[in-house]
C-alpha positions, 0 to 999 in steps of 0.5 A: 539530520535525524534519520533510520539507517539500516547498516544491514541485515537487523542493524538498523540505527537513529543516528546524524547522517548527512544532509541528502545533497540535490540532484538535477529537477529534485528537491528536499522535504522535510518530512512531515510523517512517515507509515511503516509498511509490511514489506519494510520489515522483512527488508529490515529484519530477514532480506536487507535492503538493494546497499547498505546503508540505507534509509528506509520507508516509501509512504510518506508525506512533508514539506518543500523546503529546497528546490536543484536546478530545474526545479520549479521554485515554486514547490518552495513550501507546497505540502505535499504526498510522494509517489516511491517510484522513480520510472528510467521514462525510458523503456517500453512502459514508460514510453506508454506511461504506464511509469510503475511498470518500468523496467529500469526503475529505483525507488525510495526506501528500497534502493536509494534513501527513504523517508525514515529520515528527517529531511529526504532528496525526491524529484519534482516530477514524483509530487502531488500537492496536498489541499489545505485540508489533507493531512500530513498523516492520509496523504502518507498513506496515499501510497496504500491507498494508490496500491489498491485503488490500482488492484479494483481500477484493474479488475473493473468489479460493478455493483450487482458482482460479489466480492472477496477481500481476501487478507484484511491487513491495511491494503485489504482494510482498505480495498474495502473502504474505496470498493464500498464507497465505488457503490458495492455493496455484495462483499466478503472479507476473510481474516484471522484476527479479531483485532482485522473483523472488529475495525472492519465492522467500524468501518461499515461491515455487515456482521455476516459478510465477514469470515474468520479464516480460524473458524472452519471451511471456509468455501461453506460459508462463502457458498451459504452466502452467495448462493453456491457461486462464490464468489465473481471477484476475488482479492487476493490479498496475502502472498500464500499458496493456499490462500492462492488455491483459496482464490483460484477454488471461490470464484466463480464460472467466469471470475476474475481474480487479483493477485495482489499480497507479495508472495511469501515463497514458492508457490505451485497451482494442481492439476486440480485447481489449474483445470479450474482456471480453463475451464471456467475461462478464468481471468487472473490479474496481478498488480504490486503499486500504482499509476502515477503519471500527474495527469488527473486520471491516475491512481493518485489523483483518484484517491486525491478528489477522493480526500479532498471531498472526505469520501474517505478517512484512512486517518481510521486505520491509524492504530499508533502515532509514533514520535520519531525517535519511537519509531522502532517499537513500530518496527518491533511490533509489527515483527512479533505481532505483540500489539494488535495495528492496521497502520503504524505511522510517525507523525512528525511537527514542524518542530519535531521532525524526524 
């Protein structure tokens, strides 16, 4: 089969590899759509993976073409999305079905071979079946959608909250869509690209609710729009020390902060900022993944319900659709910022697969 194989930092090749062998309770998926995550870029070009060679890619969907020992044979031929975290199911969080906090997890696309391939082996327990009208593209975006939903549900905003999203990348955009779908009204977004602003306006954000951080004092901007109170809920989706400080300084008394962005560097707090957490009795929370328990109440089924009911259309965020052999172009666009983008995705057909 063909796959994008990472042999070392900066050394990724589209080449012929062996089709994966199936272990107990695994299935073989023919990949039909695979999204490039922002975390894939440093994995490929800066930090490397946990092992090499490795096939990256953890945002993907496809069709089950083969079932292994003890896997449900009825899965063959089914269209599926994939939860990429593989829990140990033995540690304390796993015993409470909080698999996203597993202490001994594996992960498709970073710790074992993932979705930038024609075929990928996946535990049957990690699949979610797709209704016919949910596209492979939408299903490939379920992972970042569920991450956004997990952040939103953990902090439980209400319709009376003043909400800030700092960072208008894929997760920030998806947060906006899900917050709006949940009935939130006062949503403000901080970004740094004209393209982000135009996309958000097209998705329904009011023009006066977007703050371009390049244009001046963001604190003054926010206070003018919140009667000097600041945010009740602040989603930090960047992962920089300055945006962490911004979140703490711009959130109101008894406010809630959800840290979503993966840290780009060291994170430190000045004494005055730390005092604000204490004196304003703020709640600071963090998240990095999503809940998938195969129960109706988990984050993935929350997303699936809204896809089924056509209340969310993630395809609106896809800016680049590439053929399998063109994925490296997507890596370069995201690494070098040569073009405006939100979601870059590899799209395949039954005749033209990864």
